C-alpha positions in Angstrom: 110.4 27.7 -25.5 109.3 26.6 -22.5 107.1 23.2 -22.0 103.8 23.7 -19.9 103.9 20.3 -18.3 103.0 20.3 -14.7 105.1 19.9 -11.9 106.0 16.5 -11.5 105.9 16.4 -7.8 102.7 18.5 -7.7 99.5 16.2 -7.0 96.1 16.8 -8.4 92.6 16.1 -7.2 90.6 14.8 -10.2 87.2 13.7 -10.4 84.8 12.0 -12.8 81.6 13.8 -14.0 79.9 11.5 -12.0 81.4 12.4 -8.5 81.1 16.1 -9.7 77.5 15.4 -10.2 76.8 13.8 -7.0 78.9 16.2 -4.9 77.0 19.2 -6.4 73.9 17.4 -5.5 75.0 16.6 -2.2 75.7 20.5 -1.4 72.2 21.6 -3.2 70.2 18.9 -0.9 72.3 19.5 2.4 72.9 23.5 1.7 69.4 24.5 0.7 65.9 24.6 2.5 62.7 23.3 1.3 61.6 26.7 -0.6 57.8 28.2 -1.5 58.1 28.9 -5.5 55.3 30.6 -7.5 55.2 30.1 -11.4 53.7 28.9 -14.7 53.4 25.1 -15.8 54.8 24.3 -19.6 56.4 21.1 -20.8 54.3 19.0 -18.9 54.4 15.2 -19.1 53.2 12.0 -17.3 55.1 9.1 -18.7 54.1 5.4 -17.8 55.5 5.9 -14.5 53.0 7.9 -13.2 55.5 10.6 -12.2 55.6 14.5 -13.1 57.4 16.2 -15.2 57.6 19.8 -15.7 59.1 23.6 -16.3 58.5 26.4 -13.9 58.6 29.9 -15.8 58.4 33.0 -14.9 59.0 36.2 -17.6 62.4 36.0 -17.1 63.6 32.3 -16.3 62.8 28.7 -15.9 63.9 25.6 -13.9 62.8 22.0 -14.4 60.9 20.2 -11.8 60.3 16.8 -10.9 56.9 15.5 -8.6 56.7 12.1 -8.3 54.1 9.3 -8.0 53.7 9.3 -4.5 53.8 13.1 -4.0 51.6 13.9 -6.6 48.7 11.6 -5.8 48.0 14.3 -2.7 47.1 17.2 -5.6 43.7 17.9 -5.1 44.0 19.3 -9.5 44.9 18.7 -12.5 48.3 20.8 -13.8 47.8 22.2 -17.3 50.2 23.8 -19.3 49.8 28.0 -18.6 48.3 27.2 -15.0 49.9 29.0 -12.1 50.9 27.1 -9.1 52.6 27.4 -5.7 55.2 24.6 -5.3 56.9 23.6 -1.9 60.2 21.8 -3.7 64.0 21.2 -3.1 66.6 22.5 -5.0 68.6 18.9 -6.4 70.4 18.0 -9.8 69.6 15.3 -12.2 73.2 13.3 -12.1 72.7 11.5 -15.4 72.3 15.0 -17.6 74.1 17.3 -15.0 70.7 19.7 -14.9 69.8 21.3 -12.1 66.1 20.8 -11.2 63.4 20.9 -8.5 61.8 17.7 -6.2 58.3 19.3 -6.0 57.0 17.5 -2.8 53.8 20.0 -2.5 51.8 21.8 -4.9 48.3 24.3 -4.8 47.0 26.8 -7.2 48.4 30.2 -6.8 46.1 33.3 -6.1 42.1 33.7 -6.0 41.8 30.7 -8.7 43.3 28.6 -6.1 40.7 29.4 -3.2 37.4 29.6 -5.0 38.5 25.9 -6.4 39.4 24.9 -2.6 36.0 26.4 -1.9 33.8 24.2 -4.6 35.4 21.2 -3.1 34.7 21.5 0.3 31.0 22.4 -0.3 30.7 19.8 -2.7 32.1 17.6 -0.3 29.6 18.8 3.0 27.0 19.1 0.5 27.2 15.1 -0.3 27.3 14.9 3.7 24.0 16.5 3.9 25.4 19.4 5.9 23.6 22.0 3.9 19.9 19.9 3.9 17.0 21.9 4.9 15.8 19.1 6.7 18.4 19.3 9.4 17.7 23.2 9.8 16.1 24.0 13.4 13.7 26.8 14.1 15.4 29.9 16.3 13.3 30.3 19.6 10.8 32.9 19.7 12.0 35.5 22.8 15.7 33.7 23.6 16.8 35.1 27.3 20.8 34.5 26.5 22.2 34.8 23.4 25.4 34.1 22.4 27.8 36.1 20.1 31.3 34.6 18.5 32.7 37.6 16.8 35.8 39.8 17.1 35.3 42.4 20.7 36.7 45.1 18.6 34.8 45.4 15.1 32.2 47.2 14.5 30.1 43.6 14.0 29.8 43.8 17.9 28.8 47.0 18.5 26.0 47.1 15.5 24.4 43.8 17.1 24.9 44.7 20.3 22.6 48.4 19.8 20.2 46.3 17.8 19.5 43.6 20.7 19.3 46.9 23.4 16.5 48.2 21.4 14.6 45.2 20.2 14.8 43.0 22.7 16.7 45.1 26.0 15.7 42.1 28.3 17.8 39.3 26.8 21.9 38.6 28.2 24.5 39.0 25.6 27.4 36.1 25.8 30.2 37.5 23.9 33.2 35.0 22.6 35.9 36.4 21.6 37.6 35.4 18.5 39.8 36.2 15.8 37.9 36.3 12.3 40.6 36.8 10.0 44.3 35.5 9.9 46.2 32.4 10.9 44.8 30.2 13.1 41.1 32.3 13.5 39.2 29.2 12.1 40.7 27.2 15.1 39.7 30.2 17.6 35.9 30.1 16.4 35.4 26.2 16.3 36.4 25.8 19.5 34.6 29.3 20.6 31.3 27.4 18.7 31.8 24.3 20.8 32.6 25.6 24.4 29.6 28.3 24.3 27.2 25.3 22.1 27.6 23.2 25.5 27.9 25.8 28.2 24.4 25.4 28.5 24.4 29.3 29.0 22.8 30.0 25.6 19.1 30.0 23.6 21.0 31.0 20.3 24.3 31.1 18.8 25.8 34.1 16.2 28.9 33.2 14.8 30.0 36.0 12.6 31.5 39.5 11.4 32.1 42.3 9.1 32.7 42.5 5.6 35.9 41.7 3.7 38.1 40.4 0.9 37.5 36.6 0.5 40.8 35.7 2.2 39.5 38.0 5.3 36.5 35.9 5.6 38.2 32.8 4.5 38.1 31.5 8.1 34.0 31.0 7.7 35.3 28.9 4.7 37.3 26.3 6.4 36.0 22.7 7.1 36.6 23.2 10.8 34.2 25.5 11.5 31.5 24.2 9.0 31.5 20.9 11.4 31.5 22.9 14.7 28.6 24.4 13.2 26.6 21.1 12.1 27.8 20.0 15.7 26.3 22.8 17.6 23.3 21.7 20.2 22.1 25.0 20.2 20.3 26.6 17.3 23.0 29.1 15.0 22.9 32.1 12.8 25.7 33.2 10.5 26.1 36.9 9.9 29.3 36.9 8.3 30.0 40.1 5.8 27.7 41.7 3.7 24.9 40.5 1.7 26.8 39.6 -1.2 29.1 37.5 1.1 28.6 34.0 1.3 30.8 31.6 2.9 30.4 28.0 3.8 29.2 28.9 7.5 26.0 30.5 5.9 24.6 27.0 4.4 25.5 24.8 7.2 23.6 27.4 9.6 20.4 26.8 10.8 19.7 30.5 9.6 21.6 32.7 7.4 21.6 36.5 8.3 23.3 39.2 5.3 24.6 41.1 7.6 25.9 41.2 11.6 22.8 43.8 12.7 20.2 42.0 10.2 21.2 38.7 12.8 20.4 41.1 15.8 16.9 41.7 14.1 16.1 37.6 13.1 17.3 36.8 16.5 15.2 39.4 18.8 11.7 40.8 18.6 10.6 44.4 18.2 9.5 45.5 21.7 7.5 48.1 20.3 5.6 44.9 18.5 5.6 42.8 21.5 3.9 45.3 23.2 1.3 45.8 20.5 0.6 42.0 20.0 0.3 41.8 23.7 -2.6 44.5 23.8 -4.1 42.6 20.5 -3.8 39.6 22.7 -5.6 41.1 25.5 -8.3 42.5 23.2 -8.8 39.3 22.1 -8.7 37.6 25.5 -11.2 39.7 27.0 -13.9 39.5 23.7 -13.7 35.2 24.4 -13.9 35.8 28.2 -17.4 37.3 27.3 -18.4 35.6 24.7 -17.8 32.7 27.1 -19.7 34.2 29.7 -22.7 34.7 27.3 -22.4 31.4 27.0 -22.5 29.9 30.2 -25.6 32.1 31.0 -27.4 31.1 28.2 -26.5 27.1 29.6 -27.7 28.0 33.2 -30.9 29.4 32.3 -31.5 26.3 29.9 -31.1 24.3 32.5 -32.8 26.0 34.8 -35.9 25.8 32.6 -35.1 22.1 32.4 -35.3 21.5 36.2 -38.8 20.5 37.6 -40.0 20.0 41.1 -39.4 16.2 42.6 -43.2 16.0 43.2 -43.6 16.3 39.5 -40.8 14.2 38.7 -42.4 11.4 40.8 -45.7 11.5 39.6 -44.2 11.6 35.8 -42.2 8.2 37.1 -45.3 6.7 38.7 -47.4 7.4 35.5 -44.3 5.7 33.5 -44.5 2.6 36.1 -48.6 2.1 35.6 -48.2 1.9 31.9 -45.0 -0.8 31.8 -47.5 -2.7 34.1 -50.1 -2.7 31.5 -47.9 -3.2 28.6 -46.2 -6.2 30.8 -49.8 -7.8 31.7 -51.5 -7.3 28.1 -47.9 -9.1 26.7 -48.7 -11.9 29.3 -52.1 -12.5 28.0 -50.7 -12.5 24.4 -48.1 -14.9 25.4 -51.3 -17.1 27.4 -53.8 -17.2 24.1 -50.9 -17.9 21.8 -49.7 -20.9 24.1 -53.5 -22.5 24.0 -53.6 -21.6 20.2 -50.4 -24.1 19.9 -51.7 -26.4 22.3 -54.9 -26.7 20.2 -52.7 -27.3 17.2 -51.0 -30.1 18.5 -54.1 -31.9 20.6 -55.5 -31.9 16.9 -52.5 -33.4 15.4 -51.9 -35.9 17.8 -55.5 -37.1 17.3 -55.0 -37.4 13.8 -52.6 -39.4 14.0 -53.7 -42.3 16.5 -52.2 -45.5 15.9 -55.2 -48.1 15.5 -56.7 -45.6 12.9 -53.6 -45.3 11.4 -53.3 -49.4 11.3 -57.1 -49.6 9.9 -55.9 -47.3 7.1 -52.9 -49.2 6.5 -54.7 -52.5 6.3 -57.2 -50.7 4.0 -54.7 -49.8 1.7 -53.0 -53.5 2.1 -56.3 -55.1 1.2 -56.8 -53.5 -1.5 -53.3 -53.8 -3.2 -53.5 -57.2 -2.6 -56.8 -57.3 -4.6 -55.1 -55.4 -7.3 -52.4 -57.9 -7.1 -54.3 -60.5 -7.5 -56.4 -59.4 -10.7 -53.3 -58.4 -12.4 -51.8 -62.4 -11.6 -54.7 -63.3 -13.2 -54.8 -61.5 -15.9 -50.8 -61.9 -16.9 -51.3 -66.2 -16.3 -54.1 -65.9 -18.6 -52.3 -63.7 -21.3 -49.1 -66.4 -20.9 -51.6 -69.5 -21.1 -53.0 -68.1 -24.4 -49.8 -67.2 -26.1 -48.3 -70.8 -24.3 -51.1 -72.3 -26.6 -50.4 -70.1 -29.7 -46.7 -70.7 -29.7 -47.8 -74.6 -29.4 -49.2 -74.7 -32.8 -47.3 -73.3 -34.5 -44.5 -75.3 -33.3 -46.5 -78.4 -33.8 -47.2 -77.5 -37.5 -43.7 -76.8 -38.1 -42.3 -80.6 -36.2 -41.4 -83.6 -38.5 -44.0 -85.7 -36.5 -46.9 -83.7 -38.0 -45.7 -84.4 -41.3 -45.6 -88.0 -40.2 -48.6 -88.3 -39.4 -49.7 -87.1 -43.3 -48.1 -90.1 -44.5 -44.5 -89.0 -44.7 -42.0 -91.4 -43.1 -37.6 -90.5 -42.9 -34.5 -92.3 -44.3 -31.8 -92.3 -42.0 -28.2 -94.2 -42.0 -27.0 -96.4 -39.3 -25.9 -93.9 -37.3 -29.6 -91.8 -37.4 -28.7 -88.9 -39.9 -31.3 -88.3 -41.9 -30.3 -89.1 -45.9 -31.0 -85.9 -48.1 -29.8 -86.9 -51.2 -29.6 -90.4 -52.9 -25.8 -89.6 -54.1 -25.3 -90.8 -50.5 -26.8 -94.0 -50.8 -25.2 -97.5 -52.0 -26.5 -100.5 -53.1 -27.3 -102.9 -50.8 -26.9 -100.3 -47.6 -29.2 -100.8 -44.4 -31.5 -97.7 -43.9 -33.8 -96.8 -41.2 -37.5 -96.0 -42.0 -39.5 -93.8 -39.1 -43.0 -93.5 -39.5 -45.4 -91.6 -37.9 -46.2 -95.0 -35.3 -43.2 -96.8 -35.5 -39.7 -97.8 -37.2 -38.5 -100.4 -40.2 -35.1 -101.5 -41.3 -34.5 -102.0 -45.2 -32.0 -102.5 -47.8 -30.9 -100.3 -50.7 -31.7 -102.5 -53.9 -31.7 -99.6 -56.5 -30.8 -96.1 -56.8 -32.4 -93.4 -59.1 -30.8 -89.2 -59.2 
């Protein structure tokens, strides 16, 4: 039996698992370019780090994907399980588990839904900026002499517009700015043409549009660059994109929206037959207005002729007015003189009434009467006061101690001159003074009785 051991001198190249995974990762990332891949999201998770981890699958297979926080911040929608997406990713390997995975650098919604979401986001943005406000819409010129058209030079739209303008407004000049109206780079061509045509100074009005088509075909007129070019255009604009049921961002930004390119040509022009009819009506109205004005002027001339008089008659009227004014002036002067005379007489009378010697005499008489009255009043007051004093004196005499003494009474007083009213205040052999009606004498107490 032979041994299965290797030959001793044979050298082996042995890799660790980590080395193997690192080599495979390097081979994948260095040899496989960035890829666009579509599929359905499943197992979508967002850990606290903010990175996104999910599987991208179709009916027969799936692949693990990772989109790191620095990249997923630019995604304009929230991924969900079951949503179809389109990603741009590089192929890699997660070394820790040896798992094949995609490192996602860009993600967008796939198909029609993505386009509609992008369209709604742009409309909301421009709406917030005021680009859709009716206040900024400008009126179109009534009869533009030069109309600029930005569209495809080979489409049916330009033929329809030229036909309508030639029929309705043949005097207008048409300036075509040929652009691509669909496909890659069409939006940039349209925006550039709007800017150039608006600043060329040639046109009074600008029509931007194309014929009908799918949402993808009309998409250049939903691009932000076209919308901002229309908003910045210095001349009025008409948006005429697709059919009546088609609506693009350009329709909201332009000054006027036309349902079709043919309708835009009709809006921009006036019907020649209607203009001739209006001109005829205006001529009739002008003739009637002139006739009315002439009749009015003739009436005014006749009225002023009737009012016009001969100069001699005017002089006579003026002379009569002058005589009348002269008589009024004389009468007014006489009235003034009479009034002044009456005022002078009244003043003379007032002055005579106020002569000084007369007023002094009146004052002297008044003073004499007042002095006599004062003397009488003083005499009466003195007599009244004297009578009152006499009465009071009699009353005082009646209550005076001296009057009592006159009736034979005496007043006993101690040595200090105080009246003695109570015998208990006396002592035997005490000296007392006795006051009589006439004179005084001293005595000593010999006996005291209560």
